[in-house]
N, CA and C of each residue as an Amber inpcrd file, in Angstrom:
protein
   264
   9.0060000 -16.2840000  10.5290000   8.0490000 -16.2730000  11.6260000
   6.8650000 -17.1930000  11.3070000   6.4260000 -17.1660000  10.0470000
   5.3050000 -18.0250000   9.6530000   5.6780000 -19.4950000   9.7660000
   6.9100000 -19.8360000   9.3710000   7.3600000 -21.2240000   9.4640000
   7.4380000 -21.6840000  10.9100000   7.6720000 -20.7300000  11.8190000
   7.7380000 -21.0690000  13.2400000   6.3520000 -21.1710000  13.8640000
   5.3040000 -20.9140000  13.0670000   3.9410000 -21.0390000  13.5690000
   3.4100000 -19.8000000  14.2640000   4.0870000 -18.6760000  14.1090000
   3.6290000 -17.4410000  14.7470000   2.4930000 -16.8400000  13.9370000
   1.5890000 -16.1530000  14.6020000   0.3890000 -15.6300000  13.9710000
   0.5860000 -14.2200000  13.3860000   1.6230000 -13.5160000  13.8030000
   1.8120000 -12.1340000  13.3710000   1.8740000 -11.9670000  11.8530000
   2.5890000 -12.8230000  11.1070000   2.6260000 -12.6390000   9.6540000
   1.2490000 -12.7680000   8.9970000   0.4430000 -13.6830000   9.4950000
  -0.8950000 -13.8760000   8.9400000  -1.7720000 -12.6610000   9.2250000
  -1.7110000 -12.1580000  10.4420000  -2.5260000 -11.0000000  10.8130000
  -2.0980000  -9.7720000  10.0200000  -0.8150000  -9.5390000   9.9280000
  -0.3230000  -8.3580000   9.2220000  -0.6390000  -8.4320000   7.7290000
  -0.4310000  -9.5900000   7.1330000  -0.7320000  -9.7550000   5.7110000
  -2.2240000  -9.5930000   5.4550000  -3.0630000 -10.1290000   6.3290000
  -4.5110000  -9.9800000   6.1830000  -4.9260000  -8.5190000   6.3000000
  -4.3160000  -7.7890000   7.2110000  -4.6220000  -6.3720000   7.3770000
  -4.2400000  -5.5860000   6.1130000  -3.0430000  -5.8400000   5.6100000
  -2.5820000  -5.1420000   4.4060000  -3.4870000  -5.4820000   3.2270000
  -3.8470000  -6.7460000   3.0840000  -4.7410000  -7.1510000   1.9850000
  -6.0970000  -6.4680000   2.1080000  -6.6060000  -6.3410000   3.3200000
  -7.8810000  -5.6620000   3.5290000  -7.8310000  -4.1940000   3.1530000
  -6.7540000  -3.5220000   3.5420000  -6.5870000  -2.1010000   3.1970000
  -6.4840000  -1.9420000   1.6860000  -5.6840000  -2.7850000   1.0280000
  -5.5460000  -2.7070000  -0.4290000  -6.8730000  -3.0110000  -1.1300000
  -7.6670000  -3.8980000  -0.5750000  -8.9870000  -4.2110000  -1.1330000
  -9.8970000  -2.9890000  -1.0690000  -9.9250000  -2.3310000   0.0720000
 -10.7510000  -1.1250000   0.2250000 -10.2720000  -0.0260000  -0.7230000
  -8.9530000   0.1560000  -0.8010000  -8.4110000   1.1570000  -1.7270000
  -8.7880000   0.8100000  -3.1620000  -8.8130000  -0.4720000  -3.5010000
  -9.2070000  -0.9060000  -4.8380000 -10.6600000  -0.5850000  -5.1370000
 -11.5190000  -0.7470000  -4.1400000 -12.9340000  -0.3930000  -4.3160000
 -13.0600000   1.1020000  -4.5990000 -12.3030000   1.9130000  -3.8830000
 -12.3400000   3.3580000  -4.1370000 -11.7900000   3.6860000  -5.5220000
 -10.7560000   2.9750000  -5.9610000 -10.2120000   3.2040000  -7.2990000
 -11.2550000   2.8590000  -8.3570000 -11.9530000   1.7460000  -8.1820000
 -13.0110000   1.3800000  -9.1220000 -14.1420000   2.4020000  -9.1170000
 -14.4550000   2.9240000  -7.9480000 -15.4760000   3.9620000  -7.8580000
 -15.0340000   5.2280000  -8.5870000 -13.7840000   5.6080000  -8.4100000
 -13.2550000   6.7820000  -9.0890000 -13.2190000   6.6130000 -10.5950000
 -13.0430000   5.3790000 -11.0590000 -13.0150000   5.1000000 -12.4910000
 -14.4190000   4.9570000 -13.0660000 -15.4230000   4.9980000 -12.2130000
 -16.8040000   4.9030000 -12.6830000 -17.2980000   3.4840000 -12.8830000
 -16.5490000   2.5010000 -12.4130000 -16.9430000   1.1010000 -12.5730000
 -18.0260000   0.7240000 -11.5690000 -17.9380000   1.2690000 -10.3680000
 -18.9460000   1.0280000  -9.3370000 -19.5920000   2.3580000  -8.9710000
 -20.5790000   2.2870000  -8.0920000 -21.2640000   3.5260000  -7.6990000
 -20.3000000   4.4560000  -6.9760000 -20.6210000   5.7330000  -6.9940000
 -19.7570000   6.7430000  -6.3740000 -19.8180000   6.5920000  -4.8470000
 -18.6600000   6.4730000  -4.2350000 -18.5630000   6.3170000  -2.7920000
 -18.4020000   7.6750000  -2.1220000 -18.8380000   7.7840000  -0.8660000
 -18.6540000   9.0530000  -0.1530000 -17.1710000   9.3420000   0.0810000
 -16.8130000  10.6090000   0.1020000 -15.4450000  11.0720000   0.3220000
 -14.4740000  10.5310000  -0.7130000 -14.9650000  10.2630000  -1.9130000
 -14.1480000   9.6220000  -2.9480000 -12.8780000  10.4110000  -3.2550000
 -13.0070000  11.6900000  -3.5440000 -11.8350000  12.4820000  -3.9110000
 -10.8360000  12.5780000  -2.7630000 -11.3390000  12.7160000  -1.5510000
 -10.4650000  12.8130000  -0.3830000  -9.6960000  11.5130000  -0.1760000
 -10.3920000  10.3930000  -0.2560000  -9.7450000   9.0900000  -0.0530000
  -8.7210000   8.8350000  -1.1570000  -9.0850000   9.0940000  -2.4020000
  -8.1460000   8.8760000  -3.5120000  -6.9000000   9.7440000  -3.3230000
  -7.0900000  11.0000000  -2.9270000  -5.9640000  11.8980000  -2.6850000
  -5.0650000  11.3660000  -1.5700000  -5.6680000  10.9490000  -0.4490000
  -4.8870000  10.4520000   0.6890000  -4.1470000   9.1570000   0.3480000
  -4.7880000   8.2830000  -0.3930000  -4.1400000   7.0330000  -0.8090000
  -2.9340000   7.3550000  -1.6940000  -3.1200000   8.2810000  -2.6390000
  -2.0150000   8.6650000  -3.5230000  -0.8480000   9.2240000  -2.7180000
  -1.1430000  10.0990000  -1.7600000  -0.0910000  10.6920000  -0.9280000
   0.6380000   9.6200000  -0.1160000  -0.1220000   8.6960000   0.4860000
   0.5020000   7.6410000   1.2980000   1.4040000   6.7460000   0.4490000
   0.9180000   6.3450000  -0.7180000   1.7080000   5.4410000  -1.5610000
   2.9450000   6.1350000  -2.1210000   2.8030000   7.3630000  -2.5770000
   3.9610000   8.1000000  -3.0750000   4.9520000   8.3450000  -1.9380000
   4.4360000   8.6850000  -0.7740000   5.3040000   8.8880000   0.3890000
   6.0740000   7.6340000   0.7510000   5.4000000   6.4840000   0.7290000
   6.0770000   5.2100000   1.0310000   7.1370000   4.9100000  -0.0190000
   6.8170000   5.1890000  -1.2600000   7.7750000   4.9200000  -2.3250000
   9.0230000   5.7760000  -2.2370000   8.8510000   7.0160000  -1.8140000
   9.9810000   7.9490000  -1.7330000  10.7600000   7.7840000  -0.4320000
  10.0700000   7.4360000   0.6430000  10.6920000   7.4370000   1.9750000
  11.4270000   6.1500000   2.3250000  11.5800000   5.2400000   1.3730000
  12.1940000   3.9580000   1.7490000  13.5910000   4.0870000   2.3460000
  14.4320000   5.0630000   1.9520000  15.7460000   5.1420000   2.6060000
  15.6440000   5.4390000   4.1030000  14.6120000   6.1460000   4.4870000
  14.4190000   6.4700000   5.9060000  13.8450000   5.2730000   6.6660000
  13.0050000   4.4930000   5.9910000  12.3250000   3.3560000   6.6330000
  13.2270000   2.1210000   6.7020000  14.1510000   1.9680000   5.7570000
  14.9990000   0.7720000   5.6710000  15.6750000   0.3770000   6.9870000
  16.2740000   1.3170000   7.7240000  16.9550000   0.9020000   8.9620000
  16.0340000   0.2910000  10.0220000  14.7440000   0.5720000   9.9330000
  13.7910000   0.0140000  10.9030000  13.5330000  -1.4720000  10.6560000
  13.8220000  -1.9430000   9.4430000  13.5890000  -3.3330000   9.0670000
  14.8510000  -3.8970000   8.4130000  15.9020000  -4.1290000   9.1850000
  17.1890000  -4.5260000   8.6140000  17.1850000  -5.8990000   7.9410000
  16.2030000  -6.7260000   8.2160000  16.1950000  -8.0660000   7.6200000
  15.6910000  -8.0620000   6.1790000  15.0890000  -6.9570000   5.7320000
  14.6090000  -6.8900000   4.3420000  15.7720000  -6.5580000   3.4060000
  15.7780000  -7.1980000   2.2550000  16.8700000  -7.0010000   1.3020000
  16.6910000  -5.6960000   0.5290000  17.7700000  -5.2570000  -0.0890000
  17.7080000  -4.0630000  -0.9210000  16.7570000  -4.2830000  -2.0950000
  16.7470000  -5.5040000  -2.6270000  15.8340000  -5.8240000  -3.7260000
  14.3860000  -5.6280000  -3.2900000  14.0460000  -6.1010000  -2.0830000
  12.6930000  -5.9020000  -1.5540000  12.3540000  -4.4230000  -1.5200000
  13.2650000  -3.6040000  -0.9880000  12.9920000  -2.1720000  -0.8540000
  12.8310000  -1.5090000  -2.2120000  13.6700000  -1.8470000  -3.1590000
  13.5830000  -1.2280000  -4.4800000  12.3100000  -1.6270000  -5.2150000
  11.9730000  -2.9060000  -5.1780000  10.7770000  -3.3830000  -5.8850000
   9.5140000  -2.8570000  -5.2150000   9.4090000  -2.9900000  -3.8850000
   8.1950000  -2.5400000  -3.2110000   8.0330000  -1.0230000  -3.3020000
   9.1250000  -0.2800000  -3.2620000   9.0430000   1.1760000  -3.3830000
   8.6260000   1.5850000  -4.7870000   9.1490000   0.8930000  -5.7890000
   8.7480000   1.1840000  -7.1690000   7.2630000   0.8900000  -7.3830000
   6.7900000  -0.2120000  -6.8080000   5.3670000  -0.5430000  -6.9170000
   4.4980000   0.4960000  -6.2080000   4.9300000   0.9230000  -5.0300000
   4.1800000   1.9530000  -4.3120000   4.1370000   3.2550000  -5.1060000
   5.2590000   3.6350000  -5.6890000   5.2880000   4.8390000  -6.5160000
   4.3590000   4.7040000  -7.7140000   4.3930000   3.5630000  -8.3820000
   3.5400000   3.3340000  -9.5290000   2.0560000   3.4050000  -9.1390000
   1.6910000   2.7390000  -8.0420000   0.2980000   2.7950000  -7.5940000
  -0.0950000   4.2050000  -7.1710000   0.8030000   4.8910000  -6.4660000
   0.5080000   6.2470000  -6.0110000   0.2860000   7.1980000  -7.1650000
   1.1410000   7.1110000  -8.1670000   0.9730000   7.9700000  -9.3500000
  -0.3180000   7.6010000 -10.0810000  -0.6620000   6.3360000 -10.1040000
  -1.9160000   5.9090000 -10.7410000  -3.1210000   6.4980000 -10.0050000
  -3.0950000   6.4870000  -8.7030000  -4.1780000   7.0880000  -7.9280000
  -4.2250000   8.6020000  -8.1360000  -3.0570000   9.2190000  -8.2030000
  -3.0070000  10.6790000  -8.3850000  -3.5630000  11.0400000  -9.7530000
């Protein structure tokens, strides 16, 4: 889609990068590197649940995106599980 000049990949990637950036700020706050943010424990808990859920639920999500390879699903799910456990 990006090679065809469509804007959707850029918008989606930018959105995901923004969410991961915010989650990273909360992780740094939880580690004591930056000042304590409001709702820190709640956000860290929710991020952990979302990432672990994404990592575990890939067999259910796979049929919705048939163009993604099995390698993509295994690697991205493993990364989500690793990040989720790190947040937990």
